[in-house]
C-alpha angles and dihedrals in degrees: 000000000000117000139187121200117190135170121202144105125304116182088352094303129109109255140180112215127194122190119186133183109221095182090254096064142304123307119198130195128186116210088345094305140090116258111192096197095047093045090051088053092047091050090047088055090047089057093054094068098219109202117247111220090002095283113045120081111198122214111276098245095038127122089234093058089048093047091049091052093049094043096051097041098242092158103106121220126256127238 
């Protein structure tokens, strides 16, 4: 099982994020717990197909797409 572990800020708060590929899709936890709102935002960004390197569009449910979203801070803030 592929896994990405990241630490950063989500909505201005420190957060540990873990994204795993179960073989049936990506699963994401925030600080070791599910967060329905943040997961919905993450899945929304997966569906947008942000290009990597300006020209490559990774598959929607791929670890590369998930990593790209986490690295570039595409999770919008609440409020």
